[in-house]
mmCIF file of the N, C-alpha and C atoms, coordinates in Angstrom:
data_MODEL
# 
_entry.id   MODEL 
# 
loop_
_atom_site.group_PDB 
_atom_site.id 
_atom_site.type_symbol 
_atom_site.label_atom_id 
_atom_site.label_alt_id 
_atom_site.label_comp_id 
_atom_site.label_asym_id 
_atom_site.label_entity_id 
_atom_site.label_seq_id 
_atom_site.pdbx_PDB_ins_code 
_atom_site.Cartn_x 
_atom_site.Cartn_y 
_atom_site.Cartn_z 
_atom_site.occupancy 
_atom_site.B_iso_or_equiv 
_atom_site.pdbx_formal_charge 
_atom_site.auth_seq_id 
_atom_site.auth_comp_id 
_atom_site.auth_asym_id 
_atom_site.auth_atom_id 
_atom_site.pdbx_PDB_model_num 
ATOM 1   N N  . UNK A 1 1  ? -145.490 72.383 117.178 1.00 0.00 ? 1  UNK A N  1 
ATOM 2   C CA . UNK A 1 1  ? -145.044 71.711 118.484 1.00 0.00 ? 1  UNK A CA 1 
ATOM 3   C C  . UNK A 1 1  ? -143.586 72.565 118.721 1.00 0.00 ? 1  UNK A C  1 
ATOM 4   N N  . UNK A 1 2  ? -143.605 73.099 119.875 1.00 0.00 ? 2  UNK A N  1 
ATOM 5   C CA . UNK A 1 2  ? -142.335 73.785 120.326 1.00 0.00 ? 2  UNK A CA 1 
ATOM 6   C C  . UNK A 1 2  ? -141.519 72.793 120.919 1.00 0.00 ? 2  UNK A C  1 
ATOM 7   N N  . UNK A 1 3  ? -140.384 73.319 120.720 1.00 0.00 ? 3  UNK A N  1 
ATOM 8   C CA . UNK A 1 3  ? -139.406 72.688 121.384 1.00 0.00 ? 3  UNK A CA 1 
ATOM 9   C C  . UNK A 1 3  ? -139.136 72.608 122.695 1.00 0.00 ? 3  UNK A C  1 
ATOM 10  N N  . UNK A 1 4  ? -138.827 71.526 123.388 1.00 0.00 ? 4  UNK A N  1 
ATOM 11  C CA . UNK A 1 4  ? -138.605 71.685 125.056 1.00 0.00 ? 4  UNK A CA 1 
ATOM 12  C C  . UNK A 1 4  ? -137.333 73.006 125.060 1.00 0.00 ? 4  UNK A C  1 
ATOM 13  N N  . UNK A 1 5  ? -137.389 73.150 126.374 1.00 0.00 ? 5  UNK A N  1 
ATOM 14  C CA . UNK A 1 5  ? -136.366 74.170 126.682 1.00 0.00 ? 5  UNK A CA 1 
ATOM 15  C C  . UNK A 1 5  ? -135.167 73.410 127.753 1.00 0.00 ? 5  UNK A C  1 
ATOM 16  N N  . UNK A 1 6  ? -135.999 72.672 128.309 1.00 0.00 ? 6  UNK A N  1 
ATOM 17  C CA . UNK A 1 6  ? -135.177 71.758 129.481 1.00 0.00 ? 6  UNK A CA 1 
ATOM 18  C C  . UNK A 1 6  ? -134.799 70.745 129.059 1.00 0.00 ? 6  UNK A C  1 
ATOM 19  N N  . UNK A 1 7  ? -133.447 70.558 128.721 1.00 0.00 ? 7  UNK A N  1 
ATOM 20  C CA . UNK A 1 7  ? -132.901 69.415 128.149 1.00 0.00 ? 7  UNK A CA 1 
ATOM 21  C C  . UNK A 1 7  ? -132.153 68.494 129.459 1.00 0.00 ? 7  UNK A C  1 
ATOM 22  N N  . UNK A 1 8  ? -131.938 69.400 130.515 1.00 0.00 ? 8  UNK A N  1 
ATOM 23  C CA . UNK A 1 8  ? -131.538 68.266 131.685 1.00 0.00 ? 8  UNK A CA 1 
ATOM 24  C C  . UNK A 1 8  ? -131.562 67.070 131.872 1.00 0.00 ? 8  UNK A C  1 
ATOM 25  N N  . UNK A 1 9  ? -132.840 66.707 131.800 1.00 0.00 ? 9  UNK A N  1 
ATOM 26  C CA . UNK A 1 9  ? -133.260 64.936 132.313 1.00 0.00 ? 9  UNK A CA 1 
ATOM 27  C C  . UNK A 1 9  ? -132.261 64.217 130.943 1.00 0.00 ? 9  UNK A C  1 
ATOM 28  N N  . UNK A 1 10 ? -132.056 64.951 129.773 1.00 0.00 ? 10 UNK A N  1 
ATOM 29  C CA . UNK A 1 10 ? -131.641 63.808 128.791 1.00 0.00 ? 10 UNK A CA 1 
ATOM 30  C C  . UNK A 1 10 ? -130.272 64.402 128.656 1.00 0.00 ? 10 UNK A C  1 
ATOM 31  N N  . UNK A 1 11 ? -129.814 65.442 128.804 1.00 0.00 ? 11 UNK A N  1 
ATOM 32  C CA . UNK A 1 11 ? -128.219 65.797 128.496 1.00 0.00 ? 11 UNK A CA 1 
ATOM 33  C C  . UNK A 1 11 ? -127.920 67.609 129.072 1.00 0.00 ? 11 UNK A C  1 
ATOM 34  N N  . UNK A 1 12 ? -126.946 68.230 128.806 1.00 0.00 ? 12 UNK A N  1 
ATOM 35  C CA . UNK A 1 12 ? -126.425 69.132 129.517 1.00 0.00 ? 12 UNK A CA 1 
ATOM 36  C C  . UNK A 1 12 ? -127.269 70.452 128.711 1.00 0.00 ? 12 UNK A C  1 
ATOM 37  N N  . UNK A 1 13 ? -127.231 70.332 127.234 1.00 0.00 ? 13 UNK A N  1 
ATOM 38  C CA . UNK A 1 13 ? -127.768 71.272 126.692 1.00 0.00 ? 13 UNK A CA 1 
ATOM 39  C C  . UNK A 1 13 ? -128.795 70.731 125.222 1.00 0.00 ? 13 UNK A C  1 
ATOM 40  N N  . UNK A 1 14 ? -129.365 71.464 124.513 1.00 0.00 ? 14 UNK A N  1 
ATOM 41  C CA . UNK A 1 14 ? -129.721 71.467 122.982 1.00 0.00 ? 14 UNK A CA 1 
ATOM 42  C C  . UNK A 1 14 ? -129.325 70.274 122.249 1.00 0.00 ? 14 UNK A C  1 
ATOM 43  N N  . UNK A 1 15 ? -129.607 68.998 122.146 1.00 0.00 ? 15 UNK A N  1 
ATOM 44  C CA . UNK A 1 15 ? -128.634 68.261 121.176 1.00 0.00 ? 15 UNK A CA 1 
ATOM 45  C C  . UNK A 1 15 ? -128.427 68.793 119.808 1.00 0.00 ? 15 UNK A C  1 
ATOM 46  N N  . UNK A 1 16 ? -129.688 69.820 119.211 1.00 0.00 ? 16 UNK A N  1 
ATOM 47  C CA . UNK A 1 16 ? -129.631 70.405 118.168 1.00 0.00 ? 16 UNK A CA 1 
ATOM 48  C C  . UNK A 1 16 ? -130.133 71.576 117.863 1.00 0.00 ? 16 UNK A C  1 
ATOM 49  N N  . UNK A 1 17 ? -128.854 72.377 118.248 1.00 0.00 ? 17 UNK A N  1 
ATOM 50  C CA . UNK A 1 17 ? -128.881 73.819 118.591 1.00 0.00 ? 17 UNK A CA 1 
ATOM 51  C C  . UNK A 1 17 ? -129.178 74.565 117.105 1.00 0.00 ? 17 UNK A C  1 
ATOM 52  N N  . UNK A 1 18 ? -129.563 75.753 117.349 1.00 0.00 ? 18 UNK A N  1 
ATOM 53  C CA . UNK A 1 18 ? -129.995 76.609 116.026 1.00 0.00 ? 18 UNK A CA 1 
ATOM 54  C C  . UNK A 1 18 ? -131.069 77.080 116.181 1.00 0.00 ? 18 UNK A C  1 
ATOM 55  N N  . UNK A 1 19 ? -131.306 78.461 115.283 1.00 0.00 ? 19 UNK A N  1 
ATOM 56  C CA . UNK A 1 19 ? -132.654 79.279 115.323 1.00 0.00 ? 19 UNK A CA 1 
ATOM 57  C C  . UNK A 1 19 ? -133.568 78.729 114.435 1.00 0.00 ? 19 UNK A C  1 
ATOM 58  N N  . UNK A 1 20 ? -134.717 78.450 114.858 1.00 0.00 ? 20 UNK A N  1 
ATOM 59  C CA . UNK A 1 20 ? -135.633 77.520 114.277 1.00 0.00 ? 20 UNK A CA 1 
ATOM 60  C C  . UNK A 1 20 ? -136.205 78.846 113.156 1.00 0.00 ? 20 UNK A C  1 
ATOM 61  N N  . UNK A 1 21 ? -136.262 79.804 113.442 1.00 0.00 ? 21 UNK A N  1 
ATOM 62  C CA . UNK A 1 21 ? -136.706 81.016 112.224 1.00 0.00 ? 21 UNK A CA 1 
ATOM 63  C C  . UNK A 1 21 ? -135.839 80.754 110.873 1.00 0.00 ? 21 UNK A C  1 
ATOM 64  N N  . UNK A 1 22 ? -134.311 81.058 111.308 1.00 0.00 ? 22 UNK A N  1 
ATOM 65  C CA . UNK A 1 22 ? -133.326 81.036 110.625 1.00 0.00 ? 22 UNK A CA 1 
ATOM 66  C C  . UNK A 1 22 ? -133.511 79.629 109.627 1.00 0.00 ? 22 UNK A C  1 
ATOM 67  N N  . UNK A 1 23 ? -133.937 78.768 110.285 1.00 0.00 ? 23 UNK A N  1 
ATOM 68  C CA . UNK A 1 23 ? -133.639 77.182 109.661 1.00 0.00 ? 23 UNK A CA 1 
ATOM 69  C C  . UNK A 1 23 ? -134.991 77.340 108.766 1.00 0.00 ? 23 UNK A C  1 
ATOM 70  N N  . UNK A 1 24 ? -135.953 78.005 109.210 1.00 0.00 ? 24 UNK A N  1 
ATOM 71  C CA . UNK A 1 24 ? -136.993 77.827 108.103 1.00 0.00 ? 24 UNK A CA 1 
ATOM 72  C C  . UNK A 1 24 ? -137.176 78.565 106.780 1.00 0.00 ? 24 UNK A C  1 
ATOM 73  N N  . UNK A 1 25 ? -136.227 79.695 107.262 1.00 0.00 ? 25 UNK A N  1 
ATOM 74  C CA . UNK A 1 25 ? -135.770 80.714 106.074 1.00 0.00 ? 25 UNK A CA 1 
ATOM 75  C C  . UNK A 1 25 ? -135.262 79.873 105.219 1.00 0.00 ? 25 UNK A C  1 
ATOM 76  N N  . UNK A 1 26 ? -133.972 79.020 105.495 1.00 0.00 ? 26 UNK A N  1 
ATOM 77  C CA . UNK A 1 26 ? -133.413 78.466 104.804 1.00 0.00 ? 26 UNK A CA 1 
ATOM 78  C C  . UNK A 1 26 ? -133.977 77.228 104.069 1.00 0.00 ? 26 UNK A C  1 
ATOM 79  N N  . UNK A 1 27 ? -135.078 76.561 104.609 1.00 0.00 ? 27 UNK A N  1 
ATOM 80  C CA . UNK A 1 27 ? -135.520 75.379 103.916 1.00 0.00 ? 27 UNK A CA 1 
ATOM 81  C C  . UNK A 1 27 ? -136.375 76.293 102.984 1.00 0.00 ? 27 UNK A C  1 
ATOM 82  N N  . UNK A 1 28 ? -137.213 77.393 102.943 1.00 0.00 ? 28 UNK A N  1 
ATOM 83  C CA . UNK A 1 28 ? -137.988 78.102 101.747 1.00 0.00 ? 28 UNK A CA 1 
ATOM 84  C C  . UNK A 1 28 ? -137.131 78.458 100.493 1.00 0.00 ? 28 UNK A C  1 
ATOM 85  N N  . UNK A 1 29 ? -135.575 78.895 101.235 1.00 0.00 ? 29 UNK A N  1 
ATOM 86  C CA . UNK A 1 29 ? -134.599 79.216 100.292 1.00 0.00 ? 29 UNK A CA 1 
ATOM 87  C C  . UNK A 1 29 ? -134.265 78.125 99.408  1.00 0.00 ? 29 UNK A C  1 
ATOM 88  N N  . UNK A 1 30 ? -134.053 76.891 99.954  1.00 0.00 ? 30 UNK A N  1 
ATOM 89  C CA . UNK A 1 30 ? -134.061 75.657 99.544  1.00 0.00 ? 30 UNK A CA 1 
ATOM 90  C C  . UNK A 1 30 ? -134.658 75.329 98.576  1.00 0.00 ? 30 UNK A C  1 
ATOM 91  N N  . UNK A 1 31 ? -136.252 75.453 99.000  1.00 0.00 ? 31 UNK A N  1 
ATOM 92  C CA . UNK A 1 31 ? -137.244 74.839 98.122  1.00 0.00 ? 31 UNK A CA 1 
ATOM 93  C C  . UNK A 1 31 ? -137.474 75.402 96.787  1.00 0.00 ? 31 UNK A C  1 
ATOM 94  N N  . UNK A 1 32 ? -136.764 76.868 97.029  1.00 0.00 ? 32 UNK A N  1 
ATOM 95  C CA . UNK A 1 32 ? -136.978 78.058 95.794  1.00 0.00 ? 32 UNK A CA 1 
ATOM 96  C C  . UNK A 1 32 ? -136.011 77.268 94.687  1.00 0.00 ? 32 UNK A C  1 
ATOM 97  N N  . UNK A 1 33 ? -134.713 77.125 95.184  1.00 0.00 ? 33 UNK A N  1 
ATOM 98  C CA . UNK A 1 33 ? -133.715 76.543 94.387  1.00 0.00 ? 33 UNK A CA 1 
ATOM 99  C C  . UNK A 1 33 ? -133.921 75.217 93.470  1.00 0.00 ? 33 UNK A C  1 
ATOM 100 N N  . UNK A 1 34 ? -134.586 74.607 94.760  1.00 0.00 ? 34 UNK A N  1 
ATOM 101 C CA . UNK A 1 34 ? -135.122 73.242 93.862  1.00 0.00 ? 34 UNK A CA 1 
ATOM 102 C C  . UNK A 1 34 ? -135.829 73.450 92.760  1.00 0.00 ? 34 UNK A C  1 
ATOM 103 N N  . UNK A 1 35 ? -137.021 74.186 92.787  1.00 0.00 ? 35 UNK A N  1 
ATOM 104 C CA . UNK A 1 35 ? -137.986 74.476 92.266  1.00 0.00 ? 35 UNK A CA 1 
ATOM 105 C C  . UNK A 1 35 ? -137.624 74.908 90.607  1.00 0.00 ? 35 UNK A C  1 
ATOM 106 N N  . UNK A 1 36 ? -136.255 75.937 90.928  1.00 0.00 ? 36 UNK A N  1 
ATOM 107 C CA . UNK A 1 36 ? -135.740 76.272 89.528  1.00 0.00 ? 36 UNK A CA 1 
ATOM 108 C C  . UNK A 1 36 ? -134.915 75.511 89.112  1.00 0.00 ? 36 UNK A C  1 
ATOM 109 N N  . UNK A 1 37 ? -134.479 74.618 89.760  1.00 0.00 ? 37 UNK A N  1 
ATOM 110 C CA . UNK A 1 37 ? -133.691 73.591 89.132  1.00 0.00 ? 37 UNK A CA 1 
ATOM 111 C C  . UNK A 1 37 ? -134.891 72.719 88.210  1.00 0.00 ? 37 UNK A C  1 
ATOM 112 N N  . UNK A 1 38 ? -135.632 72.287 88.964  1.00 0.00 ? 38 UNK A N  1 
ATOM 113 C CA . UNK A 1 38 ? -136.840 71.163 88.212  1.00 0.00 ? 38 UNK A CA 1 
ATOM 114 C C  . UNK A 1 38 ? -136.785 72.143 87.042  1.00 0.00 ? 38 UNK A C  1 
ATOM 115 N N  . UNK A 1 39 ? -137.408 73.098 87.071  1.00 0.00 ? 39 UNK A N  1 
ATOM 116 C CA . UNK A 1 39 ? -137.600 73.949 85.955  1.00 0.00 ? 39 UNK A CA 1 
ATOM 117 C C  . UNK A 1 39 ? -136.695 74.056 84.613  1.00 0.00 ? 39 UNK A C  1 
ATOM 118 N N  . UNK A 1 40 ? -135.582 73.929 85.187  1.00 0.00 ? 40 UNK A N  1 
ATOM 119 C CA . UNK A 1 40 ? -134.353 74.240 84.187  1.00 0.00 ? 40 UNK A CA 1 
ATOM 120 C C  . UNK A 1 40 ? -134.211 73.093 83.567  1.00 0.00 ? 40 UNK A C  1 
ATOM 121 N N  . UNK A 1 41 ? -134.204 71.733 84.396  1.00 0.00 ? 41 UNK A N  1 
ATOM 122 C CA . UNK A 1 41 ? -134.153 70.425 83.936  1.00 0.00 ? 41 UNK A CA 1 
ATOM 123 C C  . UNK A 1 41 ? -135.171 69.689 82.996  1.00 0.00 ? 41 UNK A C  1 
ATOM 124 N N  . UNK A 1 42 ? -136.478 70.401 83.225  1.00 0.00 ? 42 UNK A N  1 
ATOM 125 C CA . UNK A 1 42 ? -137.781 70.308 82.312  1.00 0.00 ? 42 UNK A CA 1 
ATOM 126 C C  . UNK A 1 42 ? -137.238 70.993 80.721  1.00 0.00 ? 42 UNK A C  1 
ATOM 127 N N  . UNK A 1 43 ? -136.851 72.259 81.057  1.00 0.00 ? 43 UNK A N  1 
ATOM 128 C CA . UNK A 1 43 ? -136.409 72.860 79.855  1.00 0.00 ? 43 UNK A CA 1 
ATOM 129 C C  . UNK A 1 43 ? -135.351 72.245 78.980  1.00 0.00 ? 43 UNK A C  1 
ATOM 130 N N  . UNK A 1 44 ? -134.160 71.998 79.606  1.00 0.00 ? 44 UNK A N  1 
ATOM 131 C CA . UNK A 1 44 ? -133.317 70.985 79.012  1.00 0.00 ? 44 UNK A CA 1 
ATOM 132 C C  . UNK A 1 44 ? -133.363 69.903 78.369  1.00 0.00 ? 44 UNK A C  1 
ATOM 133 N N  . UNK A 1 45 ? -134.613 69.194 79.114  1.00 0.00 ? 45 UNK A N  1 
ATOM 134 C CA . UNK A 1 45 ? -135.102 67.986 78.603  1.00 0.00 ? 45 UNK A CA 1 
ATOM 135 C C  . UNK A 1 45 ? -135.945 68.180 77.277  1.00 0.00 ? 45 UNK A C  1 
ATOM 136 N N  . UNK A 1 46 ? -136.683 69.375 77.199  1.00 0.00 ? 46 UNK A N  1 
ATOM 137 C CA . UNK A 1 46 ? -137.636 69.585 76.011  1.00 0.00 ? 46 UNK A CA 1 
ATOM 138 C C  . UNK A 1 46 ? -136.695 69.730 74.658  1.00 0.00 ? 46 UNK A C  1 
ATOM 139 N N  . UNK A 1 47 ? -135.851 70.530 75.649  1.00 0.00 ? 47 UNK A N  1 
ATOM 140 C CA . UNK A 1 47 ? -134.749 71.192 74.111  1.00 0.00 ? 47 UNK A CA 1 
ATOM 141 C C  . UNK A 1 47 ? -133.998 69.695 73.507  1.00 0.00 ? 47 UNK A C  1 
ATOM 142 N N  . UNK A 1 48 ? -133.262 68.907 74.031  1.00 0.00 ? 48 UNK A N  1 
ATOM 143 C CA . UNK A 1 48 ? -132.975 67.565 73.916  1.00 0.00 ? 48 UNK A CA 1 
ATOM 144 C C  . UNK A 1 48 ? -134.048 66.610 72.990  1.00 0.00 ? 48 UNK A C  1 
ATOM 145 N N  . UNK A 1 49 ? -135.391 66.853 73.358  1.00 0.00 ? 49 UNK A N  1 
ATOM 146 C CA . UNK A 1 49 ? -136.047 66.044 72.672  1.00 0.00 ? 49 UNK A CA 1 
ATOM 147 C C  . UNK A 1 49 ? -136.921 66.626 71.410  1.00 0.00 ? 49 UNK A C  1 
ATOM 148 N N  . UNK A 1 50 ? -136.378 67.801 71.202  1.00 0.00 ? 50 UNK A N  1 
ATOM 149 C CA . UNK A 1 50 ? -136.929 68.823 70.138  1.00 0.00 ? 50 UNK A CA 1 
ATOM 150 C C  . UNK A 1 50 ? -136.400 68.216 69.015  1.00 0.00 ? 50 UNK A C  1 
ATOM 151 N N  . UNK A 1 51 ? -136.946 67.870 67.930  1.00 0.00 ? 51 UNK A N  1 
ATOM 152 C CA . UNK A 1 51 ? -136.568 67.305 66.538  1.00 0.00 ? 51 UNK A CA 1 
ATOM 153 C C  . UNK A 1 51 ? -135.507 68.455 65.944  1.00 0.00 ? 51 UNK A C  1 
ATOM 154 N N  . UNK A 1 52 ? -136.275 69.482 65.780  1.00 0.00 ? 52 UNK A N  1 
ATOM 155 C CA . UNK A 1 52 ? -135.353 70.846 65.469  1.00 0.00 ? 52 UNK A CA 1 
ATOM 156 C C  . UNK A 1 52 ? -134.018 71.134 65.619  1.00 0.00 ? 52 UNK A C  1 
ATOM 157 N N  . UNK A 1 53 ? -133.680 70.545 66.738  1.00 0.00 ? 53 UNK A N  1 
ATOM 158 C CA . UNK A 1 53 ? -132.256 70.889 67.461  1.00 0.00 ? 53 UNK A CA 1 
ATOM 159 C C  . UNK A 1 53 ? -131.418 69.603 67.034  1.00 0.00 ? 53 UNK A C  1 
ATOM 160 N N  . UNK A 1 54 ? -131.866 68.685 66.080  1.00 0.00 ? 54 UNK A N  1 
ATOM 161 C CA . UNK A 1 54 ? -130.948 67.607 65.775  1.00 0.00 ? 54 UNK A CA 1 
ATOM 162 C C  . UNK A 1 54 ? -129.871 67.555 64.364  1.00 0.00 ? 54 UNK A C  1 
ATOM 163 N N  . UNK A 1 55 ? -129.278 67.623 64.286  1.00 0.00 ? 55 UNK A N  1 
ATOM 164 C CA . UNK A 1 55 ? -128.482 67.801 63.278  1.00 0.00 ? 55 UNK A CA 1 
ATOM 165 C C  . UNK A 1 55 ? -128.359 66.705 62.584  1.00 0.00 ? 55 UNK A C  1 
ATOM 166 N N  . UNK A 1 56 ? -128.033 67.028 60.862  1.00 0.00 ? 56 UNK A N  1 
ATOM 167 C CA . UNK A 1 56 ? -127.924 66.123 60.137  1.00 0.00 ? 56 UNK A CA 1 
ATOM 168 C C  . UNK A 1 56 ? -126.472 65.398 59.801  1.00 0.00 ? 56 UNK A C  1 
ATOM 169 N N  . UNK A 1 57 ? -126.513 64.177 59.903  1.00 0.00 ? 57 UNK A N  1 
ATOM 170 C CA . UNK A 1 57 ? -124.946 63.912 59.338  1.00 0.00 ? 57 UNK A CA 1 
ATOM 171 C C  . UNK A 1 57 ? -124.915 63.683 58.216  1.00 0.00 ? 57 UNK A C  1 
ATOM 172 N N  . UNK A 1 58 ? -123.651 64.115 57.316  1.00 0.00 ? 58 UNK A N  1 
ATOM 173 C CA . UNK A 1 58 ? -123.682 64.358 55.841  1.00 0.00 ? 58 UNK A CA 1 
ATOM 174 C C  . UNK A 1 58 ? -123.064 62.674 55.824  1.00 0.00 ? 58 UNK A C  1 
ATOM 175 N N  . UNK A 1 59 ? -123.859 62.175 54.547  1.00 0.00 ? 59 UNK A N  1 
ATOM 176 C CA . UNK A 1 59 ? -123.563 60.861 53.995  1.00 0.00 ? 59 UNK A CA 1 
ATOM 177 C C  . UNK A 1 59 ? -122.472 61.050 53.061  1.00 0.00 ? 59 UNK A C  1 
ATOM 178 N N  . UNK A 1 60 ? -121.557 60.266 53.326  1.00 0.00 ? 60 UNK A N  1 
ATOM 179 C CA . UNK A 1 60 ? -120.064 60.378 52.144  1.00 0.00 ? 60 UNK A CA 1 
ATOM 180 C C  . UNK A 1 60 ? -120.551 59.248 51.355  1.00 0.00 ? 60 UNK A C  1 
# 
């Protein structure tokens, strides 16, 4: 759905100015970053849960 071009009945100009194409590009970029961060969080969680990475405390 296209945004209206005539905002005169409501106000002087577009209440949310911006380039729709640029905004879509930024959304795509942010989604990629979010997916990368989710992948990294899963990897860190897997490392933290791995038994072979836990150290042994010496008994005195």
